[in-house]
C-alpha positions as protocol buffer text, in pm:
chain_id: "A"
residue {
  index: 1
  type: MET
  ca { x: 0 y: 0 z: 0 }
}
residue {
  index: 2
  type: PRO
  ca { x: 180 y: 314 z: -116 }
}
residue {
  index: 3
  type: VAL
  ca { x: 9 y: 548 z: 136 }
}
residue {
  index: 4
  type: ALA
  ca { x: 164 y: 353 z: 425 }
}
residue {
  index: 5
  type: LEU
  ca { x: 511 y: 412 z: 285 }
}
residue {
  index: 6
  type: TYR
  ca { x: 443 y: 788 z: 260 }
}
residue {
  index: 7
  type: LEU
  ca { x: 304 y: 791 z: 614 }
}
residue {
  index: 8
  type: ASP
  ca { x: 611 y: 613 z: 750 }
}
residue {
  index: 9
  type: THR
  ca { x: 853 y: 837 z: 558 }
}
residue {
  index: 10
  type: LEU
  ca { x: 685 y: 1158 z: 668 }
}
residue {
  index: 11
  type: LEU
  ca { x: 667 y: 1031 z: 1026 }
}
residue {
  index: 12
  type: LEU
  ca { x: 1039 y: 948 z: 1032 }
}
residue {
  index: 13
  type: VAL
  ca { x: 1124 y: 1295 z: 898 }
}
residue {
  index: 14
  type: LEU
  ca { x: 891 y: 1455 z: 1153 }
}
residue {
  index: 15
  type: VAL
  ca { x: 1034 y: 1275 z: 1458 }
}
residue {
  index: 16
  type: ALA
  ca { x: 1391 y: 1339 z: 1342 }
}
residue {
  index: 17
  type: ALA
  ca { x: 1319 y: 1711 z: 1309 }
}
residue {
  index: 18
  type: ALA
  ca { x: 1143 y: 1718 z: 1646 }
}
residue {
  index: 19
  type: ALA
  ca { x: 1433 y: 1538 z: 1815 }
}
residue {
  index: 20
  type: VAL
  ca { x: 1688 y: 1778 z: 1667 }
}
residue {
  index: 21
  type: ASN
  ca { x: 1479 y: 2076 z: 1781 }
}
residue {
  index: 22
  type: ASP
  ca { x: 1434 y: 1926 z: 2128 }
}
residue {
  index: 23
  type: LEU
  ca { x: 1808 y: 1866 z: 2161 }
}
residue {
  index: 24
  type: SER
  ca { x: 1906 y: 2213 z: 2044 }
}
residue {
  index: 25
  type: SER
  ca { x: 1640 y: 2430 z: 2207 }
}
residue {
  index: 26
  type: ARG
  ca { x: 1453 y: 2200 z: 2448 }
}
residue {
  index: 27
  type: ARG
  ca { x: 1135 y: 2279 z: 2258 }
}
residue {
  index: 28
  type: ILE
  ca { x: 930 y: 2097 z: 1998 }
}
residue {
  index: 29
  type: PRO
  ca { x: 771 y: 2360 z: 1772 }
}
residue {
  index: 30
  type: ASN
  ca { x: 392 y: 2356 z: 1757 }
}
residue {
  index: 31
  type: LEU
  ca { x: 409 y: 2443 z: 1387 }
}
residue {
  index: 32
  type: LEU
  ca { x: 614 y: 2129 z: 1320 }
}
residue {
  index: 33
  type: LEU
  ca { x: 364 y: 1911 z: 1507 }
}
residue {
  index: 34
  type: LEU
  ca { x: 64 y: 2080 z: 1346 }
}
residue {
  index: 35
  type: SER
  ca { x: 219 y: 2032 z: 1001 }
}
residue {
  index: 36
  type: GLY
  ca { x: 274 y: 1665 z: 1080 }
}
residue {
  index: 37
  type: LEU
  ca { x: -83 y: 1626 z: 1202 }
}
residue {
  index: 38
  type: VAL
  ca { x: -220 y: 1785 z: 884 }
}
residue {
  index: 39
  type: GLY
  ca { x: 9 y: 1563 z: 674 }
}
residue {
  index: 40
  type: ALA
  ca { x: -116 y: 1253 z: 855 }
}
residue {
  index: 41
  type: LEU
  ca { x: -479 y: 1354 z: 805 }
}
residue {
  index: 42
  type: VAL
  ca { x: -427 y: 1423 z: 433 }
}
residue {
  index: 43
  type: LEU
  ca { x: -242 y: 1096 z: 374 }
}
residue {
  index: 44
  type: HIS
  ca { x: -503 y: 896 z: 566 }
}
residue {
  index: 45
  type: ALA
  ca { x: -777 y: 1067 z: 363 }
}
residue {
  index: 46
  type: LEU
  ca { x: -599 y: 955 z: 44 }
}
residue {
  index: 47
  type: SER
  ca { x: -587 y: 590 z: 152 }
}
residue {
  index: 48
  type: PRO
  ca { x: -803 y: 324 z: -18 }
}
residue {
  index: 49
  type: GLU
  ca { x: -1035 y: 318 z: 287 }
}
residue {
  index: 50
  type: PRO
  ca { x: -1037 y: 681 z: 404 }
}
residue {
  index: 51
  type: GLY
  ca { x: -1312 y: 640 z: 664 }
}
residue {
  index: 52
  type: ARG
  ca { x: -1135 y: 359 z: 844 }
}
residue {
  index: 53
  type: ALA
  ca { x: -796 y: 530 z: 807 }
}
residue {
  index: 54
  type: LEU
  ca { x: -922 y: 858 z: 952 }
}
residue {
  index: 55
  type: LEU
  ca { x: -1076 y: 675 z: 1248 }
}
residue {
  index: 56
  type: ALA
  ca { x: -741 y: 502 z: 1307 }
}
residue {
  index: 57
  type: CYS
  ca { x: -572 y: 842 z: 1281 }
}
residue {
  index: 58
  type: LEU
  ca { x: -798 y: 995 z: 1545 }
}
residue {
  index: 59
  type: GLY
  ca { x: -774 y: 686 z: 1766 }
}
residue {
  index: 60
  type: GLY
  ca { x: -396 y: 690 z: 1743 }
}
residue {
  index: 61
  type: ALA
  ca { x: -383 y: 1058 z: 1832 }
}
residue {
  index: 62
  type: ALA
  ca { x: -608 y: 993 z: 2132 }
}
residue {
  index: 63
  type: VAL
  ca { x: -394 y: 701 z: 2251 }
}
residue {
  index: 64
  type: GLY
  ca { x: -75 y: 903 z: 2203 }
}
residue {
  index: 65
  type: LEU
  ca { x: -222 y: 1189 z: 2402 }
}
residue {
  index: 66
  type: LEU
  ca { x: -372 y: 980 z: 2680 }
}
residue {
  index: 67
  type: VAL
  ca { x: -66 y: 761 z: 2749 }
}
residue {
  index: 68
  type: PHE
  ca { x: 162 y: 1061 z: 2807 }
}
residue {
  index: 69
  type: LEU
  ca { x: -89 y: 1308 z: 2957 }
}
residue {
  index: 70
  type: PRO
  ca { x: -56 y: 1174 z: 3314 }
}
residue {
  index: 71
  type: PHE
  ca { x: 320 y: 1243 z: 3304 }
}
residue {
  index: 72
  type: TYR
  ca { x: 250 y: 1601 z: 3199 }
}
residue {
  index: 73
  type: LEU
  ca { x: -5 y: 1641 z: 3479 }
}
residue {
  index: 74
  type: VAL
  ca { x: 250 y: 1540 z: 3745 }
}
residue {
  index: 75
  type: ARG
  ca { x: 508 y: 1773 z: 3587 }
}
residue {
  index: 76
  type: GLY
  ca { x: 724 y: 1484 z: 3468 }
}
residue {
  index: 77
  type: MET
  ca { x: 703 y: 1577 z: 3101 }
}
residue {
  index: 78
  type: ALA
  ca { x: 657 y: 1888 z: 2889 }
}
residue {
  index: 79
  type: ALA
  ca { x: 346 y: 1959 z: 2683 }
}
residue {
  index: 80
  type: GLY
  ca { x: 544 y: 1941 z: 2358 }
}
residue {
  index: 81
  type: ASP
  ca { x: 635 y: 1579 z: 2430 }
}
residue {
  index: 82
  type: VAL
  ca { x: 268 y: 1492 z: 2484 }
}
residue {
  index: 83
  type: LYS
  ca { x: 169 y: 1669 z: 2162 }
}
residue {
  index: 84
  type: MET
  ca { x: 450 y: 1493 z: 1977 }
}
residue {
  index: 85
  type: MET
  ca { x: 327 y: 1152 z: 2091 }
}
residue {
  index: 86
  type: ALA
  ca { x: -29 y: 1244 z: 1988 }
}
residue {
  index: 87
  type: THR
  ca { x: 100 y: 1341 z: 1644 }
}
residue {
  index: 88
  type: VAL
  ca { x: 294 y: 1016 z: 1617 }
}
residue {
  index: 89
  type: GLY
  ca { x: -25 y: 830 z: 1706 }
}
residue {
  index: 90
  type: ALA
  ca { x: -212 y: 1014 z: 1430 }
}
residue {
  index: 91
  type: PHE
  ca { x: 30 y: 864 z: 1180 }
}
residue {
  index: 92
  type: THR
  ca { x: 32 y: 510 z: 1317 }
}
residue {
  index: 93
  type: GLY
  ca { x: -307 y: 433 z: 1469 }
}
residue {
  index: 94
  type: PRO
  ca { x: -380 y: 324 z: 1825 }
}
residue {
  index: 95
  type: ALA
  ca { x: -206 y: -16 z: 1847 }
}
residue {
  index: 96
  type: VAL
  ca { x: 124 y: 98 z: 1697 }
}
residue {
  index: 97
  type: ALA
  ca { x: 108 y: 424 z: 1898 }
}
residue {
  index: 98
  type: LEU
  ca { x: 92 y: 219 z: 2216 }
}
residue {
  index: 99
  type: ASN
  ca { x: 390 y: 8 z: 2102 }
}
residue {
  index: 100
  type: ILE
  ca { x: 587 y: 324 z: 2026 }
}
residue {
  index: 101
  type: ALA
  ca { x: 497 y: 470 z: 2366 }
}
residue {
  index: 102
  type: ILE
  ca { x: 625 y: 159 z: 2541 }
}
residue {
  index: 103
  type: VAL
  ca { x: 954 y: 164 z: 2348 }
}
residue {
  index: 104
  type: ALA
  ca { x: 982 y: 541 z: 2410 }
}
residue {
  index: 105
  type: TRP
  ca { x: 931 y: 485 z: 2784 }
}
residue {
  index: 106
  type: CYS
  ca { x: 1215 y: 232 z: 2781 }
}
residue {
  index: 107
  type: ALA
  ca { x: 1440 y: 465 z: 2581 }
}
residue {
  index: 108
  type: GLY
  ca { x: 1345 y: 757 z: 2804 }
}
residue {
  index: 109
  type: GLY
  ca { x: 1416 y: 556 z: 3118 }
}
residue {
  index: 110
  type: ALA
  ca { x: 1759 y: 460 z: 2992 }
}
residue {
  index: 111
  type: MET
  ca { x: 1829 y: 821 z: 2893 }
}
residue {
  index: 112
  type: ALA
  ca { x: 1712 y: 949 z: 3232 }
}
residue {
  index: 113
  type: ILE
  ca { x: 1934 y: 708 z: 3423 }
}
residue {
  index: 114
  type: ALA
  ca { x: 2232 y: 799 z: 3207 }
}
residue {
  index: 115
  type: ILE
  ca { x: 2171 y: 1174 z: 3250 }
}
residue {
  index: 116
  type: ILE
  ca { x: 2121 y: 1144 z: 3626 }
}
residue {
  index: 117
  type: VAL
  ca { x: 2436 y: 935 z: 3672 }
}
residue {
  index: 118
  type: VAL
  ca { x: 2649 y: 1157 z: 3446 }
}
residue {
  index: 119
  type: ARG
  ca { x: 2531 y: 1471 z: 3627 }
}
residue {
  index: 120
  type: GLY
  ca { x: 2587 y: 1314 z: 3970 }
}
residue {
  index: 121
  type: ARG
  ca { x: 2222 y: 1360 z: 4071 }
}
residue {
  index: 122
  type: LEU
  ca { x: 2134 y: 999 z: 4156 }
}
residue {
  index: 123
  type: ARG
  ca { x: 2077 y: 1062 z: 4528 }
}
residue {
  index: 124
  type: LEU
  ca { x: 1848 y: 1358 z: 4454 }
}
residue {
  index: 125
  type: ALA
  ca { x: 1655 y: 1157 z: 4194 }
}
residue {
  index: 126
  type: LEU
  ca { x: 1600 y: 872 z: 4440 }
}
residue {
  index: 127
  type: ARG
  ca { x: 1490 y: 1119 z: 4710 }
}
residue {
  index: 128
  type: ASN
  ca { x: 1240 y: 1275 z: 4466 }
}
residue {
  index: 129
  type: LEU
  ca { x: 1113 y: 932 z: 4362 }
}
residue {
  index: 130
  type: TRP
  ca { x: 1059 y: 840 z: 4727 }
}
residue {
  index: 131
  type: ALA
  ca { x: 873 y: 1168 z: 4784 }
}
residue {
  index: 132
  type: ILE
  ca { x: 641 y: 1083 z: 4495 }
}
residue {
  index: 133
  type: LEU
  ca { x: 585 y: 718 z: 4587 }
}
residue {
  index: 134
  type: ARG
  ca { x: 572 y: 747 z: 4967 }
}
residue {
  index: 135
  type: PRO
  ca { x: 225 y: 905 z: 4994 }
}
residue {
  index: 136
  type: ALA
  ca { x: 79 y: 651 z: 4753 }
}
residue {
  index: 137
  type: MET
  ca { x: 239 y: 354 z: 4929 }
}
residue {
  index: 138
  type: LEU
  ca { x: 140 y: 473 z: 5276 }
}
residue {
  index: 139
  type: ARG
  ca { x: -196 y: 609 z: 5159 }
}
residue {
  index: 140
  type: LEU
  ca { x: -113 y: 958 z: 5281 }
}
residue {
  index: 141
  type: PRO
  ca { x: -259 y: 1277 z: 5140 }
}
residue {
  index: 142
  type: VAL
  ca { x: -29 y: 1451 z: 4894 }
}
residue {
  index: 143
  type: ALA
  ca { x: 89 y: 1794 z: 4999 }
}
residue {
  index: 144
  type: PRO
  ca { x: 90 y: 2011 z: 4683 }
}
residue {
  index: 145
  type: ALA
  ca { x: 322 y: 2268 z: 4841 }
}
residue {
  index: 146
  type: ALA
  ca { x: 583 y: 2000 z: 4915 }
}
residue {
  index: 147
  type: ALA
  ca { x: 572 y: 1878 z: 4555 }
}
residue {
  index: 148
  type: ALA
  ca { x: 623 y: 2232 z: 4427 }
}
residue {
  index: 149
  type: ARG
  ca { x: 933 y: 2280 z: 4649 }
}
residue {
  index: 150
  type: ARG
  ca { x: 1107 y: 1965 z: 4533 }
}
residue {
  index: 151
  type: GLU
  ca { x: 1434 y: 2030 z: 4350 }
}
residue {
  index: 152
  type: SER
  ca { x: 1452 y: 1875 z: 4006 }
}
residue {
  index: 153
  type: ALA
  ca { x: 1717 y: 1613 z: 3935 }
}
residue {
  index: 154
  type: GLY
  ca { x: 1734 y: 1756 z: 3583 }
}
residue {
  index: 155
  type: SER
  ca { x: 1539 y: 1771 z: 3263 }
}
residue {
  index: 156
  type: MET
  ca { x: 1589 y: 1579 z: 2945 }
}
residue {
  index: 157
  type: PRO
  ca { x: 1484 y: 1616 z: 2582 }
}
residue {
  index: 158
  type: TYR
  ca { x: 1213 y: 1348 z: 2584 }
}
residue {
  index: 159
  type: GLY
  ca { x: 1141 y: 1413 z: 2216 }
}
residue {
  index: 160
  type: VAL
  ca { x: 1460 y: 1216 z: 2150 }
}
residue {
  index: 161
  type: ALA
  ca { x: 1316 y: 914 z: 2332 }
}
residue {
  index: 162
  type: ILE
  ca { x: 990 y: 940 z: 2138 }
}
residue {
  index: 163
  type: ALA
  ca { x: 1186 y: 967 z: 1814 }
}
residue {
  index: 164
  type: ALA
  ca { x: 1397 y: 664 z: 1909 }
}
residue {
  index: 165
  type: GLY
  ca { x: 1086 y: 460 z: 1990 }
}
residue {
  index: 166
  type: THR
  ca { x: 918 y: 565 z: 1667 }
}
residue {
  index: 167
  type: ILE
  ca { x: 1221 y: 490 z: 1452 }
}
residue {
  index: 168
  type: TRP
  ca { x: 1270 y: 150 z: 1620 }
}
residue {
  index: 169
  type: VAL
  ca { x: 908 y: 42 z: 1569 }
}
residue {
  index: 170
  type: ILE
  ca { x: 878 y: 174 z: 1211 }
}
residue {
  index: 171
  type: ILE
  ca { x: 1212 y: 34 z: 1095 }
}
residue {
  index: 172
  type: SER
  ca { x: 1138 y: -304 z: 1255 }
}
residue {
  index: 173
  type: ARG
  ca { x: 828 y: -331 z: 1031 }
}
residue {
  index: 174
  type: TYR
  ca { x: 1055 y: -339 z: 727 }
}
residue {
  index: 175
  type: ALA
  ca { x: 1329 y: -561 z: 870 }
}
């Protein structure tokens, strides 16, 4: 199916551009993501079964948004990363979007550990993790003021992890 090849090619270009932007400026431009979303919608509309393809596009965008939204809500991820994953889902559909999210979580976890260790912030990261998990494990109320005062162990360009997950899953289709 030729539309699938165009979808995959455009998606790979999009995530590469987003990763480069995230690395250089720690931002993923909204215009880039909006352009990708429009491209995905147009290509899905040109598919042999446009109704089904557009439903998969919307379902994938919803899955991409919903799997990363909780991380944004607890301030563990930036909004651009969530929007990027929703755009990736619009290209791939819900099932593949979930696969990409899982691979991106693994890549992001490995990146986070490497960044924390290289920066010498492991003790702080573990202290922050305990502060997040402790109330849930002991069924204590969460103090919003305490969460706001917590020092960050560092940020990372999560768009790179999403790009890595996307590239891995898309390339493995053709291998």
